[in-house]
LUMLUM-175146 format. One record per atom (N, C-alpha, C): residue number from 1; atom name; x, y, z. Coordinates in pm, whole numbers, always signed. Layout:
N
ZALUM; NUM; CA; X; Y; Z
...
! end
This chain:
88
ZALUM; 1; N; +10525; +4006; +10965
ZALUM; 1; CA; +10397; +3959; +10912
ZALUM; 1; C; +10288; +4000; +11010
ZALUM; 2; N; +10177; +4050; +10967
ZALUM; 2; CA; +10066; +4089; +11048
ZALUM; 2; C; +9928; +4030; +10991
ZALUM; 3; N; +9837; +4006; +11095
ZALUM; 3; CA; +9705; +3962; +11057
ZALUM; 3; C; +9606; +4061; +11090
ZALUM; 4; N; +9534; +4103; +10985
ZALUM; 4; CA; +9424; +4196; +11012
ZALUM; 4; C; +9291; +4122; +11025
ZALUM; 5; N; +9207; +4136; +11129
ZALUM; 5; CA; +9082; +4087; +11137
ZALUM; 5; C; +8981; +4201; +11114
ZALUM; 6; N; +8922; +4186; +10988
ZALUM; 6; CA; +8831; +4295; +10938
ZALUM; 6; C; +8683; +4258; +10961
ZALUM; 7; N; +8604; +4352; +11017
ZALUM; 7; CA; +8471; +4342; +11042
ZALUM; 7; C; +8397; +4446; +10961
ZALUM; 8; N; +8297; +4410; +10875
ZALUM; 8; CA; +8226; +4512; +10789
ZALUM; 8; C; +8079; +4480; +10822
ZALUM; 9; N; +8013; +4589; +10866
ZALUM; 9; CA; +7858; +4561; +10902
ZALUM; 9; C; +7784; +4682; +10846
ZALUM; 10; N; +7646; +4664; +10818
ZALUM; 10; CA; +7579; +4770; +10776
ZALUM; 10; C; +7562; +4880; +10880
ZALUM; 11; N; +7552; +5015; +10826
ZALUM; 11; CA; +7525; +5117; +10917
ZALUM; 11; C; +7387; +5084; +11000
ZALUM; 12; N; +7369; +5132; +11114
ZALUM; 12; CA; +7254; +5111; +11190
ZALUM; 12; C; +7120; +5158; +11126
ZALUM; 13; N; +7128; +5264; +11041
ZALUM; 13; CA; +7006; +5308; +10976
ZALUM; 13; C; +6978; +5234; +10845
ZALUM; 14; N; +7050; +5145; +10806
ZALUM; 14; CA; +7037; +5057; +10678
ZALUM; 14; C; +6950; +4939; +10715
ZALUM; 15; N; +6853; +4914; +10642
ZALUM; 15; CA; +6767; +4789; +10652
ZALUM; 15; C; +6852; +4679; +10622
ZALUM; 16; N; +6840; +4564; +10705
ZALUM; 16; CA; +6923; +4439; +10694
ZALUM; 16; C; +6832; +4325; +10668
ZALUM; 17; N; +6789; +4302; +10530
ZALUM; 17; CA; +6710; +4178; +10504
ZALUM; 17; C; +6763; +4052; +10547
ZALUM; 18; N; +6894; +4039; +10536
ZALUM; 18; CA; +6948; +3912; +10566
ZALUM; 18; C; +6947; +3890; +10718
ZALUM; 19; N; +6962; +3991; +10801
ZALUM; 19; CA; +6951; +3983; +10937
ZALUM; 19; C; +6807; +3947; +10983
ZALUM; 20; N; +6704; +4001; +10914
ZALUM; 20; CA; +6568; +3974; +10939
ZALUM; 20; C; +6526; +3836; +10910
ZALUM; 21; N; +6596; +3780; +10798
ZALUM; 21; CA; +6577; +3633; +10758
ZALUM; 21; C; +6625; +3540; +10865
ZALUM; 22; N; +6759; +3574; +10917
ZALUM; 22; CA; +6822; +3500; +11022
ZALUM; 22; C; +6728; +3496; +11145
ZALUM; 23; N; +6684; +3617; +11181
ZALUM; 23; CA; +6606; +3627; +11296
ZALUM; 23; C; +6483; +3547; +11295
ZALUM; 24; N; +6413; +3547; +11176
ZALUM; 24; CA; +6301; +3471; +11159
ZALUM; 24; C; +6323; +3313; +11162
ZALUM; 25; N; +6443; +3273; +11115
ZALUM; 25; CA; +6476; +3133; +11124
ZALUM; 25; C; +6507; +3091; +11270
ZALUM; 26; N; +6572; +3182; +11338
ZALUM; 26; CA; +6606; +3156; +11489
ZALUM; 26; C; +6463; +3153; +11555
ZALUM; 27; N; +6373; +3230; +11534
ZALUM; 27; CA; +6251; +3220; +11599
ZALUM; 27; C; +6172; +3084; +11570
ZALUM; 28; N; +6183; +3049; +11436
ZALUM; 28; CA; +6118; +2928; +11385
ZALUM; 28; C; +6177; +2796; +11472
ZALUM; 29; N; +6313; +2815; +11499
ZALUM; 29; CA; +6377; +2707; +11577
ZALUM; 29; C; +6371; +2709; +11728
ZALUM; 30; N; +6283; +2814; +11766
ZALUM; 30; CA; +6244; +2829; +11919
ZALUM; 30; C; +6328; +2925; +11986
ZALUM; 31; N; +6418; +3002; +11922
ZALUM; 31; CA; +6494; +3097; +11995
ZALUM; 31; C; +6406; +3231; +11992
ZALUM; 32; N; +6309; +3237; +12065
ZALUM; 32; CA; +6217; +3360; +12044
ZALUM; 32; C; +6276; +3483; +12127
ZALUM; 33; N; +6376; +3458; +12206
ZALUM; 33; CA; +6425; +3568; +12280
ZALUM; 33; C; +6517; +3658; +12196
ZALUM; 34; N; +6548; +3618; +12076
ZALUM; 34; CA; +6621; +3707; +11980
ZALUM; 34; C; +6538; +3817; +11938
ZALUM; 35; N; +6589; +3938; +11959
ZALUM; 35; CA; +6517; +4064; +11930
ZALUM; 35; C; +6567; +4132; +11805
ZALUM; 36; N; +6703; +4107; +11762
ZALUM; 36; CA; +6753; +4172; +11651
ZALUM; 36; C; +6879; +4092; +11603
ZALUM; 37; N; +6895; +4079; +11479
ZALUM; 37; CA; +7015; +4028; +11414
ZALUM; 37; C; +7072; +4116; +11303
ZALUM; 38; N; +7192; +4151; +11305
ZALUM; 38; CA; +7246; +4229; +11206
ZALUM; 38; C; +7368; +4135; +11138
ZALUM; 39; N; +7358; +4131; +11011
ZALUM; 39; CA; +7453; +4032; +10949
ZALUM; 39; C; +7573; +4123; +10887
ZALUM; 40; N; +7678; +4054; +10873
ZALUM; 40; CA; +7805; +4137; +10822
ZALUM; 40; C; +7897; +4055; +10757
ZALUM; 41; N; +8014; +4093; +10736
ZALUM; 41; CA; +8121; +4007; +10677
ZALUM; 41; C; +8232; +4012; +10770
ZALUM; 42; N; +8311; +3899; +10780
ZALUM; 42; CA; +8450; +3897; +10856
ZALUM; 42; C; +8547; +3843; +10762
ZALUM; 43; N; +8658; +3907; +10754
ZALUM; 43; CA; +8782; +3873; +10672
ZALUM; 43; C; +8912; +3873; +10760
ZALUM; 44; N; +9005; +3775; +10733
ZALUM; 44; CA; +9123; +3773; +10785
ZALUM; 44; C; +9228; +3798; +10670
ZALUM; 45; N; +9313; +3899; +10680
ZALUM; 45; CA; +9406; +3923; +10580
ZALUM; 45; C; +9545; +3934; +10645
ZALUM; 46; N; +9640; +3854; +10580
ZALUM; 46; CA; +9782; +3851; +10613
ZALUM; 46; C; +9851; +3940; +10534
ZALUM; 47; N; +9927; +4040; +10607
ZALUM; 47; CA; +10008; +4145; +10542
ZALUM; 47; C; +10150; +4127; +10570
ZALUM; 48; N; +10227; +4141; +10478
ZALUM; 48; CA; +10372; +4154; +10506
ZALUM; 48; C; +10417; +4291; +10504
ZALUM; 49; N; +10455; +4338; +10615
ZALUM; 49; CA; +10494; +4463; +10635
ZALUM; 49; C; +10606; +4486; +10743
ZALUM; 50; N; +10680; +4584; +10743
ZALUM; 50; CA; +10786; +4602; +10839
ZALUM; 50; C; +10744; +4671; +10980
ZALUM; 51; N; +10625; +4718; +10970
ZALUM; 51; CA; +10570; +4808; +11095
ZALUM; 51; C; +10414; +4784; +11103
ZALUM; 52; N; +10364; +4783; +11223
ZALUM; 52; CA; +10233; +4762; +11247
ZALUM; 52; C; +10144; +4887; +11194
ZALUM; 53; N; +10203; +4999; +11202
ZALUM; 53; CA; +10140; +5131; +11155
ZALUM; 53; C; +10116; +5118; +10997
ZALUM; 54; N; +10222; +5077; +10938
ZALUM; 54; CA; +10211; +5061; +10784
ZALUM; 54; C; +10113; +4965; +10753
ZALUM; 55; N; +10099; +4852; +10809
ZALUM; 55; CA; +10014; +4738; +10792
ZALUM; 55; C; +9866; +4787; +10812
ZALUM; 56; N; +9855; +4871; +10917
ZALUM; 56; CA; +9720; +4919; +10954
ZALUM; 56; C; +9674; +5022; +10847
ZALUM; 57; N; +9760; +5104; +10802
ZALUM; 57; CA; +9725; +5209; +10694
ZALUM; 57; C; +9686; +5140; +10572
ZALUM; 58; N; +9750; +5028; +10541
ZALUM; 58; CA; +9715; +4939; +10415
ZALUM; 58; C; +9585; +4880; +10434
ZALUM; 59; N; +9547; +4834; +10550
ZALUM; 59; CA; +9419; +4768; +10567
ZALUM; 59; C; +9306; +4869; +10560
ZALUM; 60; N; +9335; +4997; +10615
ZALUM; 60; CA; +9230; +5100; +10607
ZALUM; 60; C; +9208; +5140; +10468
ZALUM; 61; N; +9308; +5151; +10389
ZALUM; 61; CA; +9291; +5190; +10243
ZALUM; 61; C; +9218; +5075; +10167
ZALUM; 62; N; +9236; +4952; +10203
ZALUM; 62; CA; +9166; +4829; +10153
ZALUM; 62; C; +9013; +4841; +10182
ZALUM; 63; N; +8988; +4873; +10300
ZALUM; 63; CA; +8845; +4891; +10348
ZALUM; 63; C; +8778; +5006; +10271
ZALUM; 64; N; +8842; +5122; +10261
ZALUM; 64; CA; +8790; +5232; +10198
ZALUM; 64; C; +8774; +5213; +10047
ZALUM; 65; N; +8863; +5140; +9983
ZALUM; 65; CA; +8856; +5118; +9838
ZALUM; 65; C; +8774; +5006; +9789
ZALUM; 66; N; +8776; +4884; +9873
ZALUM; 66; CA; +8710; +4776; +9819
ZALUM; 66; C; +8625; +4700; +9922
ZALUM; 67; N; +8669; +4679; +10033
ZALUM; 67; CA; +8610; +4578; +10131
ZALUM; 67; C; +8486; +4642; +10190
ZALUM; 68; N; +8459; +4763; +10205
ZALUM; 68; CA; +8342; +4831; +10256
ZALUM; 68; C; +8292; +4929; +10164
ZALUM; 69; N; +8151; +4926; +10158
ZALUM; 69; CA; +8088; +5042; +10086
ZALUM; 69; C; +8039; +5157; +10185
ZALUM; 70; N; +8107; +5268; +10184
ZALUM; 70; CA; +8113; +5372; +10285
ZALUM; 70; C; +7975; +5433; +10285
ZALUM; 71; N; +7893; +5417; +10183
ZALUM; 71; CA; +7750; +5472; +10186
ZALUM; 71; C; +7673; +5396; +10277
ZALUM; 72; N; +7683; +5262; +10279
ZALUM; 72; CA; +7585; +5179; +10368
ZALUM; 72; C; +7650; +5105; +10470
ZALUM; 73; N; +7787; +5095; +10478
ZALUM; 73; CA; +7865; +5004; +10567
ZALUM; 73; C; +7963; +5075; +10651
ZALUM; 74; N; +7987; +5021; +10764
ZALUM; 74; CA; +8095; +5074; +10842
ZALUM; 74; C; +8197; +4947; +10872
ZALUM; 75; N; +8318; +4972; +10901
ZALUM; 75; CA; +8418; +4879; +10916
ZALUM; 75; C; +8509; +4905; +11048
ZALUM; 76; N; +8556; +4802; +11093
ZALUM; 76; CA; +8664; +4812; +11199
ZALUM; 76; C; +8759; +4697; +11183
ZALUM; 77; N; +8871; +4712; +11226
ZALUM; 77; CA; +8968; +4597; +11215
ZALUM; 77; C; +9061; +4595; +11330
ZALUM; 78; N; +9126; +4484; +11360
ZALUM; 78; CA; +9218; +4455; +11466
ZALUM; 78; C; +9336; +4402; +11404
ZALUM; 79; N; +9442; +4441; +11442
ZALUM; 79; CA; +9583; +4402; +11398
ZALUM; 79; C; +9659; +4316; +11508
ZALUM; 80; N; +9723; +4205; +11456
ZALUM; 80; CA; +9809; +4141; +11542
ZALUM; 80; C; +9928; +4099; +11467
ZALUM; 81; N; +10042; +4091; +11536
ZALUM; 81; CA; +10169; +4043; +11476
ZALUM; 81; C; +10178; +3897; +11476
ZALUM; 82; N; +10206; +3840; +11365
ZALUM; 82; CA; +10226; +3693; +11359
ZALUM; 82; C; +10361; +3658; +11394
ZALUM; 83; N; +10382; +3541; +11463
ZALUM; 83; CA; +10523; +3503; +11490
ZALUM; 83; C; +10592; +3459; +11359
ZALUM; 84; N; +10724; +3502; +11364
ZALUM; 84; CA; +10806; +3469; +11263
ZALUM; 84; C; +10838; +3328; +11257
ZALUM; 85; N; +10827; +3250; +11149
ZALUM; 85; CA; +10856; +3109; +11139
ZALUM; 85; C; +10997; +3092; +11138
ZALUM; 86; N; +11040; +3002; +11226
ZALUM; 86; CA; +11189; +2978; +11218
ZALUM; 86; C; +11226; +2892; +11114
ZALUM; 87; N; +11347; +2911; +11057
ZALUM; 87; CA; +11396; +2827; +10951
ZALUM; 87; C; +11420; +2682; +10993
ZALUM; 88; N; +11393; +2594; +10917
ZALUM; 88; CA; +11405; +2445; +10943
ZALUM; 88; C; +11525; +2382; +10886
! end
């Protein structure tokens, strides 16, 4: 079993209205040193696979087909192997 930690963010050239709103809110709260905020999505996906490479290929396909819009977003992910639960 593997855990994929997926990060999806807007491309640097794409306007980020949500990030601008967050930045404005932070300034209102007194955090005036904040110069830029970029908002994104974070997902954790558990995958049952026999091999880390197979699991990573599956996550890549998920990102390309559904989780990220390749026109305006970029993605990256990290894979970790989860410990096997011992039978009780």
